[in-house]
C-alpha positions as CSV (number, residue, x, y, z in Angstrom):
1,M,353.2,145.9,48.3
2,Y,351.0,147.4,51.0
3,I,348.1,147.6,48.6
4,F,348.6,144.1,47.4
5,N,348.6,142.8,51.0
6,R,345.4,144.6,51.8
7,I,343.8,143.0,48.8
8,L,344.9,139.6,49.9
9,F,343.7,140.3,53.4
10,R,340.2,141.4,52.1
11,L,340.0,138.3,49.9
12,H,341.0,136.1,52.8
13,F,338.5,137.7,55.2
14,K,335.7,137.5,52.6
15,S,336.5,133.8,52.1
16,L,336.4,133.2,55.8
17,R,333.1,135.1,56.2
18,N,331.6,133.1,53.3
19,A,332.8,129.9,54.8
20,L,331.3,130.8,58.2
21,K,328.0,131.7,56.5
22,Y,328.1,128.4,54.7
23,C,328.8,126.5,57.9
24,I,325.9,128.3,59.7
25,M,323.6,127.5,56.8
26,I,324.6,123.8,56.9
27,I,324.0,123.6,60.7
28,K,320.6,125.3,60.3
29,K,319.6,122.9,57.5
30,S,320.8,119.9,59.4
31,L,318.8,120.9,62.5
32,F,315.7,121.6,60.3
33,L,316.0,118.2,58.7
34,L,316.5,116.5,62.1
35,F,313.4,118.3,63.4
36,L,311.5,117.3,60.2
37,F,312.6,113.7,60.5
38,L,311.5,113.5,64.1
39,I,308.1,114.9,63.3
40,I,307.5,112.8,60.2
41,T,308.6,109.7,62.1
42,N,305.8,110.4,64.5
43,V,303.3,111.5,61.8
44,F,303.4,108.3,60.0
45,A,303.1,106.4,63.2
46,F,299.4,106.3,62.6
47,N,296.8,107.8,65.0
48,Y,293.2,106.8,64.5
49,T,290.5,108.8,66.2
50,I,287.5,106.8,67.3
51,S,284.4,108.8,68.5
52,F,281.2,107.3,69.9
53,K,277.5,108.0,69.7
54,G,274.3,106.3,70.8
55,S,271.0,105.5,69.0
56,G,268.0,103.4,69.5
57,A,266.9,103.1,73.1
58,S,269.2,105.9,74.1
59,T,271.4,108.6,72.5
60,I,273.5,109.0,75.6
61,V,276.8,107.2,75.9
62,S,277.8,107.3,79.6
63,N,281.2,105.7,79.0
64,V,283.0,103.1,76.8
65,I,285.2,100.3,78.1
66,V,287.6,99.4,75.3
67,Q,289.5,96.1,75.4
68,N,292.4,95.3,73.1
69,M,291.9,91.5,73.1
70,T,295.1,90.9,71.3
71,K,297.3,92.8,73.7
72,G,295.3,92.3,76.9
73,I,294.9,96.1,77.4
74,T,291.7,97.8,78.8
75,V,290.9,101.6,78.9
76,T,287.8,103.5,79.9
77,V,286.7,106.4,77.7
78,P,284.6,108.9,79.7
79,S,281.5,110.4,78.3
80,G,282.4,113.1,75.6
81,N,286.0,111.8,75.1
82,V,287.4,110.2,72.0
83,L,289.6,107.2,71.7
84,N,293.1,107.7,70.1
85,L,294.6,104.5,68.7
86,T,298.3,104.7,68.1
87,D,300.9,102.1,67.1
88,Q,303.5,103.6,69.4
89,T,303.4,105.3,72.8
90,T,305.3,108.3,71.6
91,A,303.3,108.9,68.4
92,V,301.7,112.3,67.8
93,V,298.2,112.7,69.3
94,K,295.6,115.4,68.7
95,L,297.3,118.7,68.4
96,T,295.6,122.0,69.0
97,D,296.6,125.5,70.3
98,N,294.2,127.9,72.0
99,K,292.1,124.8,72.9
100,E,289.2,126.8,74.3
101,S,288.8,128.9,71.1
102,V,290.0,126.8,68.2
103,S,290.0,123.1,67.3
104,I,290.6,120.7,64.4
105,Y,288.9,117.4,64.5
106,P,290.0,114.7,63.7
107,N,293.7,115.5,63.9
108,P,295.6,113.8,62.3
109,I,293.3,114.4,59.3
110,Q,292.4,111.2,57.4
111,T,290.3,112.7,54.6
112,T,288.7,116.0,55.7
113,A,288.4,117.7,59.1
114,T,286.2,120.2,60.9
115,F,288.0,123.4,61.8
116,I,286.2,125.4,64.4
117,F,287.0,128.8,66.0
118,T,285.2,131.3,68.1
119,A,284.8,134.8,66.7
120,N,284.6,137.4,69.5
121,N,283.1,139.9,67.1
122,E,281.5,139.8,63.7
123,G,283.4,141.1,60.7
124,S,286.1,140.2,58.3
125,T,288.4,137.2,59.1
126,H,291.6,136.0,57.5
127,I,292.4,132.3,57.5
128,N,295.8,131.2,56.3
129,S,297.5,127.8,56.2
130,Y,301.2,127.4,56.0
131,A,303.2,124.2,55.3
132,L,306.1,123.3,57.5
133,D,308.5,124.8,54.9
134,G,306.7,128.1,55.2
135,K,304.8,127.9,52.0
136,K,301.3,129.3,52.1
137,V,298.9,126.7,50.8
138,L,295.5,128.2,51.8
139,R,294.1,131.7,52.1
140,L,290.6,132.7,52.8
141,T,289.1,136.1,53.7
142,T,285.5,135.9,54.7
143,Q,282.8,137.6,56.8
144,V,281.9,135.7,60.0
145,S,279.3,136.2,62.7
146,Q,280.0,136.3,66.4
147,G,280.2,132.8,67.9
148,K,281.5,129.4,66.9
149,N,282.2,129.2,63.1
150,S,282.8,125.8,61.5
151,F,284.6,125.1,58.3
152,Q,285.4,121.9,56.4
153,L,289.2,121.6,55.9
154,T,291.0,119.5,53.3
155,L,294.8,119.4,53.2
156,P,297.3,117.1,51.4
157,T,299.6,114.9,53.4
158,W,302.0,117.2,55.4
159,I,302.3,119.3,58.5
160,Y,300.6,122.7,58.7
161,M,300.1,125.8,60.9
162,L,296.7,127.5,60.6
163,Q,296.3,131.1,61.5
164,V,293.0,132.9,62.1
165,Q,292.9,136.7,62.5
166,G,289.8,138.7,62.9
167,N,288.2,141.6,64.8
168,G,289.7,141.2,68.3
169,Y,291.2,137.7,68.0
170,L,294.2,135.8,66.7
171,Y,294.5,132.0,66.9
172,N,297.0,129.4,65.8
173,A,296.5,125.7,65.4
174,K,298.7,122.9,64.2
175,A,297.4,120.3,61.8
176,I,298.7,117.0,60.6
177,S,297.2,115.5,57.4
178,Q,297.4,111.9,56.3
179,A,295.0,112.4,53.4
180,A,296.0,111.8,49.8
181,T,299.0,113.8,48.6
182,D,297.3,115.0,45.5
183,C,294.1,116.3,47.1
184,K,293.4,120.0,46.7
185,P,293.8,122.3,49.7
186,Q,290.4,123.7,50.5
187,I,288.4,125.3,53.3
188,V,284.6,125.7,53.1
189,F,282.2,127.3,55.5
190,I,279.8,124.9,57.2
191,G,277.8,126.9,59.8
192,I,277.6,129.2,62.8
193,D,276.5,128.4,66.4
194,N,273.0,129.9,66.9
195,E,274.0,131.4,70.3
196,T,274.0,135.2,70.3
197,K,277.0,135.4,72.6
198,P,280.5,134.1,71.9
199,Q,280.8,130.6,73.1
200,K,284.0,128.7,74.0
201,A,284.7,125.7,71.7
202,T,284.4,122.6,73.8
203,A,287.8,120.9,74.1
204,V,287.3,117.2,73.4
205,G,289.2,114.9,75.8
206,T,291.3,112.1,74.4
207,T,291.9,108.6,75.8
208,T,294.9,106.9,74.2
209,M,295.4,103.1,73.6
210,V,298.3,101.3,71.9
211,Y,297.0,99.5,68.8
212,N,298.5,97.7,65.9
213,T,296.7,97.0,62.6
214,G,294.7,93.7,63.0
215,D,294.3,93.9,66.8
216,Q,290.9,92.8,67.9
217,L,289.0,95.4,69.9
218,L,285.8,95.2,71.9
219,Y,283.9,98.4,72.7
220,K,281.3,98.2,75.5
221,G,279.2,101.3,75.4
222,T,276.9,102.0,78.4
223,S,273.9,104.3,78.4
224,V,271.7,105.1,81.4
225,S,270.4,101.5,81.7
226,N,271.5,99.7,78.5
227,A,274.8,98.4,77.2
228,T,276.0,97.3,73.8
229,V,279.2,95.5,72.8
230,I,280.8,96.0,69.4
231,A,283.8,94.1,68.0
232,D,286.1,96.0,65.7
233,K,289.5,96.0,63.9
234,P,289.9,99.7,62.9
235,T,291.8,100.7,59.8
236,A,291.0,104.4,59.9
237,S,289.4,107.1,62.0
238,K,285.6,106.6,62.5
239,T,282.5,107.1,64.6
240,V,281.2,104.0,66.3
241,N,277.4,104.0,66.8
242,F,276.0,102.0,69.7
243,G,272.6,100.9,68.8
244,F,271.2,100.5,72.3
245,V,268.5,97.8,72.7
246,V,266.4,97.1,75.7
247,C,267.2,93.6,77.1
248,E,265.5,93.7,80.6
249,D,264.5,90.4,82.2
250,A,261.6,89.9,84.7
251,D,264.0,90.7,87.6
252,N,264.7,94.1,86.0
253,T,268.2,93.1,85.1
254,N,269.5,94.9,82.0
255,H,271.8,92.7,79.9
256,P,274.4,94.1,77.5
257,I,273.9,93.0,73.9
258,V,276.1,92.4,70.9
259,T,275.3,92.1,67.2
260,F,277.0,89.7,64.8
261,G,275.7,89.8,61.3
262,T,271.9,89.6,61.4
263,Q,271.7,88.4,65.0
264,T,271.7,90.3,68.3
265,W,272.7,88.3,71.3
266,M,272.9,88.8,75.1
267,V,276.5,89.2,76.1
268,D,276.1,87.6,79.5
269,S,274.1,84.7,80.7
270,L,270.5,85.0,81.9
271,K,270.0,85.7,85.6
272,T,266.2,85.9,86.1
273,T,264.4,84.1,88.9
274,K,261.0,84.8,87.3
275,Y,259.1,84.1,84.1
276,R,258.1,87.0,81.9
277,N,254.6,87.2,83.6
278,G,256.1,87.5,87.0
279,N,255.7,83.9,88.2
280,V,258.6,82.7,90.2
281,I,260.8,79.9,88.7
282,A,261.1,77.1,91.2
283,T,264.5,76.3,92.6
284,T,265.7,73.1,94.2
285,T,268.6,71.6,96.2
286,S,267.9,68.1,95.0
287,T,270.5,66.3,93.0
288,A,267.9,63.9,91.6
289,I,265.8,66.1,89.3
290,P,263.2,64.1,87.3
291,N,263.8,64.2,83.6
292,D,260.2,65.2,82.7
293,A,258.0,68.2,82.4
294,T,257.9,68.7,86.2
295,A,261.6,69.6,86.2
296,K,261.1,73.4,85.8
297,Y,264.0,74.7,88.0
298,Q,266.7,77.4,88.2
299,W,269.6,77.7,90.6
300,A,272.9,79.4,91.2
301,Y,276.1,77.6,90.3
302,N,277.2,75.5,93.3
303,K,274.1,76.9,95.1
304,N,276.1,80.0,95.8
305,E,274.2,83.3,95.0
306,R,277.5,85.1,94.8
307,N,278.2,83.3,91.5
308,V,275.2,84.7,89.8
309,A,276.7,88.1,89.0
310,M,279.5,86.5,87.0
311,Y,278.0,83.4,85.6
312,G,274.2,83.9,85.6
313,R,271.9,81.1,86.7
314,L,271.5,77.5,85.5
315,Y,268.2,76.4,84.0
316,T,266.7,73.0,83.1
317,W,265.3,72.7,79.5
318,W,261.8,72.4,80.9
319,A,262.1,75.8,82.6
320,A,263.8,77.5,79.7
321,T,261.1,76.4,77.2
322,D,258.1,77.0,79.4
323,T,255.4,79.0,77.6
324,R,255.6,81.8,80.3
325,S,259.1,82.4,78.9
326,I,262.2,83.2,80.9
327,A,263.6,85.5,78.1
328,P,263.2,89.3,78.3
329,T,260.3,90.7,76.2
330,G,261.3,90.8,72.6
331,W,263.9,88.0,73.1
332,H,263.9,84.2,73.1
333,V,266.2,81.3,74.2
334,A,268.6,80.5,71.3
335,S,267.9,77.5,69.2
336,D,270.5,75.1,67.9
337,T,270.1,76.6,64.4
338,E,270.8,80.1,65.8
339,W,273.9,78.8,67.5
340,T,275.0,77.4,64.2
341,T,274.4,80.7,62.5
342,L,276.5,82.5,65.1
343,Q,279.3,79.9,64.8
344,T,279.3,80.2,60.9
345,Y,279.4,84.0,61.1
346,L,282.3,84.1,63.5
347,A,284.3,81.6,61.5
348,A,283.8,83.4,58.3
349,N,284.6,86.9,59.6
350,G,288.0,86.3,61.3
351,Y,286.8,85.9,64.9
352,N,288.3,82.4,65.3
353,Y,291.5,81.8,67.3
354,F,293.9,81.3,64.4
355,G,292.5,84.2,62.3
356,T,291.5,81.8,59.6
357,T,288.2,80.2,58.6
358,G,287.1,77.2,60.6
359,N,285.5,76.4,63.9
360,Y,288.2,77.7,66.2
361,I,286.1,80.0,68.2
362,A,287.6,79.6,71.7
363,N,290.8,80.8,73.3
364,S,292.9,78.1,74.9
365,S,295.2,77.5,77.9
366,G,293.2,79.6,80.3
367,L,294.2,80.2,83.9
368,F,291.1,78.9,85.7
369,Y,290.1,75.5,86.7
370,S,286.7,74.0,87.7
371,T,284.7,77.2,87.7
372,G,285.6,79.0,84.5
373,F,287.2,75.8,82.9
374,Y,284.0,74.7,81.2
375,G,281.1,76.7,79.6
376,Y,277.8,75.0,78.7
377,W,274.9,76.8,77.0
378,L,271.5,75.4,76.5
379,S,269.7,75.5,73.2
380,A,265.9,75.4,72.9
381,T,266.2,72.5,70.4
382,E,265.5,68.9,71.5
383,S,267.8,66.0,70.5
384,S,265.2,63.4,71.4
385,G,262.2,63.0,73.7
386,T,264.5,63.1,76.8
387,D,267.6,65.0,75.6
388,V,268.4,68.5,74.4
389,L,271.2,69.9,72.3
390,Y,273.8,72.3,73.9
391,R,277.0,74.0,73.0
392,Y,280.2,74.0,75.1
393,L,283.6,75.5,75.3
394,Y,286.7,74.3,77.2
395,N,289.5,76.7,78.1
396,N,292.1,74.2,76.7
397,N,290.4,73.6,73.3
398,Y,289.7,75.8,70.3
399,L,286.4,74.3,69.3
400,L,282.8,75.5,69.9
401,S,281.3,72.0,70.2
402,K,277.8,70.5,70.2
403,Y,276.4,67.6,72.2
404,Y,273.2,66.4,73.9
405,S,272.2,65.9,77.5
406,P,269.1,65.1,79.6
407,K,266.7,67.9,79.8
408,S,266.9,67.9,83.6
409,Y,270.5,69.1,83.6
410,G,271.2,72.7,84.5
411,F,272.7,75.0,81.8
412,S,273.6,78.6,81.2
413,V,271.2,80.4,78.8
414,R,271.8,83.0,76.2
415,C,268.9,84.8,74.5
416,V,268.6,86.1,70.9
417,K,266.5,89.2,69.9
418,D,263.3,88.3,68.1
């Protein structure tokens, strides 16, 4: 009987121990799945990395002002920073460990990424990549030189930990891939920094903005003296190139520019008080300006010079079309045909108010009245011997409209690059 009881006790104890092990296993698995769910929830809350560069008149991008026109949000991206667009404020942003010595860019990875680490000494280096479940998906043993070593990294969709171990260093970095699930894991050497001494990898700063697919963004990139505006609706990580163009009037005012299709326009209205050759454009306080070739005048709105910075100056047609030219060198006052080209491009490329084709270029129901309620822009095109064609927008109407007016009236002026 004693032996029988001992056997029962041992069987009972073994069952309890196995049950306890099973419970612990279930708890661990549940915690792992919860952790995995939380991470994956954030992973597939997309993050697009937008970097910026300059070309043309300047390769320097001093800063970028980013406006989400759909949401009414504005952020400033300092020089050297990248823009992170995310569809939720808690989404995963750029993840790196040992930021001064190792980096992955972009992260999350859309197709491929650049993996950079600093080797303190030359010699053999081991690079391993592990999936979240612990499975090793990449292994590379290679000889590296002292300094910053760059590799091209490709990983299928998942979450990874990369480990780099070499002569006198050990780094870890997290990576999130949103590339195709069937792509082949791969790491390929790109190059080495030419510096003879170890250099710290520059940590790229990140400016984050909430963004949903289809939101209309405006990037205003500024160089030393030039500015370019670009409209965008990103669908992936990318590099935005600001093609800086000189648009300096006779008063040495540099105007920001924007390109739509084949046209490059001034973003703001002309402000110059001089013709291109340096001659002063006459001004007047008279309300009875003759409608003939003698009416070559410019003035500030409401005769208040403080309005010029925001609204530019007003010009009669006779001044705007004078052979001495009020436009910056390489530019000209837009014609009615060029206004039509702009209108057609905007309507055909989703820039209208309703997001459909059609001449619905303006926003509506603005908050300003009088100043800011109307916008009138002169064209260089005559309607008749005494009249000129112009375009106008109202803040309570969607249409970019066209009409005619006496040439002696004052209008804002936008110029187009030759």
